[in-house]
C-alpha positions as CSV (number, residue, x, y, z in Angstrom):
1,M,160.4,70.7,29.4
2,I,157.3,72.4,28.0
3,T,157.4,76.2,28.6
4,G,154.3,78.3,28.1
5,V,154.1,81.5,26.2
6,R,153.6,83.4,29.5
7,E,156.9,82.0,30.8
8,Q,158.6,83.0,27.5
9,L,157.3,86.5,27.8
10,T,158.5,86.7,31.4
11,S,162.0,85.8,30.3
12,M,162.0,88.6,27.7
13,L,160.8,91.3,30.2
14,Q,162.7,93.6,32.5
15,T,160.7,95.8,34.9
16,Q,161.7,98.8,36.9
17,P,159.1,99.9,39.5
18,H,158.7,103.5,40.5
19,D,156.2,105.5,42.6
20,G,152.8,105.1,41.0
21,G,153.8,102.6,38.3
22,F,156.6,101.0,36.4
23,T,158.6,101.0,33.2
24,A,159.5,97.8,31.5
25,T,161.3,96.6,28.4
26,L,160.1,93.6,26.4
27,A,162.8,92.3,24.0
28,V,160.6,90.3,21.6
29,D,162.6,87.1,20.8
30,A,162.0,85.6,17.3
31,S,161.8,82.2,18.9
32,L,158.5,83.0,20.7
33,S,156.4,79.9,20.1
34,I,153.3,81.8,19.1
35,F,154.8,83.4,16.0
36,P,154.3,80.5,13.6
37,D,150.6,80.7,14.2
38,H,150.5,84.5,14.1
39,F,151.5,84.7,11.1
40,A,154.0,82.4,9.6
41,S,154.8,84.6,6.6
42,G,155.0,87.8,8.6
43,P,154.9,87.2,12.3
44,I,153.5,89.9,14.6
45,L,153.1,89.8,18.4
46,P,149.4,89.2,19.3
47,G,147.6,91.8,21.4
48,V,146.9,89.2,24.0
49,C,150.7,88.8,24.4
50,M,151.1,92.5,24.9
51,I,148.4,92.5,27.6
52,Q,150.1,89.5,29.3
53,A,153.4,91.4,29.3
54,V,151.7,94.4,30.9
55,L,150.2,92.2,33.6
56,I,153.5,90.5,34.3
57,A,155.3,93.8,34.6
58,A,152.6,95.3,36.8
59,A,152.8,92.2,39.1
60,N,156.6,92.5,39.3
61,A,156.3,96.2,40.1
62,S,153.7,95.6,42.7
63,G,155.4,92.8,44.5
64,V,152.5,90.5,43.6
65,K,153.2,86.9,42.3
66,E,150.7,87.3,39.5
67,F,147.7,89.4,38.4
68,R,144.6,88.0,36.9
69,L,142.8,90.2,34.4
70,S,139.5,91.4,35.8
71,S,138.4,93.6,32.9
72,L,139.9,95.1,29.8
73,K,138.7,98.7,29.6
74,T,140.6,99.8,26.5
75,A,142.9,98.2,24.0
76,K,144.4,100.1,21.1
77,M,147.0,98.4,18.9
78,T,148.4,101.1,16.6
79,A,151.5,99.5,15.0
80,P,152.7,95.9,14.7
81,V,155.3,94.5,17.0
82,R,157.6,92.1,15.2
83,P,160.2,89.6,16.2
84,G,163.4,91.4,17.3
85,D,161.6,94.5,18.3
86,V,162.3,96.1,21.7
87,V,159.1,97.4,23.3
88,S,159.1,100.1,26.0
89,I,156.2,99.9,28.4
90,D,155.3,102.9,30.6
91,G,152.6,101.9,33.1
92,T,150.7,103.4,36.0
93,L,149.1,101.6,38.9
94,A,146.2,102.7,41.1
95,S,144.5,100.7,43.9
96,L,140.7,100.3,43.5
97,A,138.0,98.9,45.7
98,E,137.7,95.1,46.3
99,G,141.5,94.6,46.0
100,K,141.6,95.4,42.3
101,T,144.3,97.4,40.7
102,M,143.8,99.8,37.7
103,I,146.7,99.3,35.2
104,R,147.2,101.8,32.3
105,A,150.1,101.2,29.9
106,K,151.5,102.8,26.8
107,L,153.7,100.7,24.6
108,T,156.2,102.1,22.1
109,C,158.6,100.5,19.7
110,R,160.7,101.8,16.9
111,D,160.1,105.4,18.2
112,Q,156.3,105.1,17.8
113,R,153.3,104.1,19.9
114,C,152.3,100.6,19.2
115,A,149.6,100.0,21.8
116,E,147.7,101.4,24.8
117,F,145.8,99.4,27.4
118,S,143.7,100.2,30.4
119,M,142.6,97.2,32.5
120,T,141.7,96.2,36.0
121,A,143.4,93.2,37.6
122,L,143.3,91.1,40.9
123,P,146.2,89.5,42.5
124,L,145.9,85.7,42.7
125,P,145.5,84.6,46.3
126,G,148.3,82.4,47.8
127,G,150.5,82.5,44.7
128,E,148.2,80.2,42.7
129,R,148.4,80.2,39.0
130,A,145.5,81.3,36.8
131,G,144.1,78.6,34.6
132,V,143.0,79.0,31.0
133,R,139.2,79.0,30.9
134,G,139.0,78.2,27.2
135,E,137.7,75.2,25.4
136,T,140.0,72.2,24.9
137,S,140.5,71.0,21.3
138,T,140.0,67.4,20.5
139,D,143.7,66.6,20.9
140,G,143.9,68.3,24.4
141,R,145.7,71.5,23.4
142,R,144.4,74.9,24.4
143,S,143.7,77.4,21.7
144,L,144.8,81.0,22.1
145,A,141.7,82.2,20.3
146,R,139.4,80.0,22.3
147,S,140.9,81.0,25.7
148,A,140.6,84.7,24.7
149,L,141.5,86.7,27.8
150,G,140.1,84.2,30.4
151,G,143.4,82.9,31.7
152,L,145.6,84.4,29.0
153,L,148.8,82.5,28.1
154,Q,149.8,80.4,31.1
155,S,149.3,77.0,29.6
156,I,150.0,77.3,25.9
157,P,152.9,75.0,25.5
158,S,155.8,76.3,23.3
159,D,156.1,73.1,21.3
160,T,152.5,72.7,20.2
161,A,151.9,71.8,16.6
162,R,149.8,74.2,14.6
163,L,146.4,74.9,16.2
164,P,143.3,73.6,14.3
165,P,141.6,76.4,12.3
166,E,138.7,78.2,13.9
167,P,135.3,77.5,12.5
168,S,134.3,80.1,9.8
169,P,132.0,82.9,11.1
170,L,130.4,83.0,7.7
171,P,127.0,81.3,7.2
172,S,127.1,77.8,5.9
173,G,127.9,77.7,2.2
174,E,129.5,81.2,2.0
175,R,133.2,81.5,1.3
176,E,135.7,84.2,2.2
177,P,137.0,86.2,-0.8
178,E,140.4,85.0,-2.2
179,G,143.3,86.5,-0.3
180,A,141.2,87.7,2.7
181,Q,142.8,87.4,6.1
182,S,141.1,87.5,9.4
């Protein structure tokens, strides 16, 4: 059975709702399927995975099946999250106009702040699942980078082969310096 990254994150997350928000714990499993692509020699949890974990925890705390990201107001990643880390999430929720929810979250791990996010989200009507609005590669796989934050991680299969490299943002004929990482 193909399991997406979103489902893997859900299985690693424990949420405790409270008045005005939630606390959650994300036990980052080394088997998370995104790690070989981010980065094989020194894996770190991508920011988009942290955002997805916050959305999942907020939905759990709100009694909503799933939240769809409406807008990302702030995103600060201040320390890497590595396989085996346990991330504590302290989140607040506030109802906004048009059915939106403001979600603010502070993430800590190894006794230090690792990220902060502020976002608005909408519950999906009728329990439907958000789709990825990214481009499809020539072999039919969805690219995390190409999907950006559109649908986040719902349909990235855990057993995908390495994703094709992104086209270089450098003008034609220019090369990145040796040892440079993007």
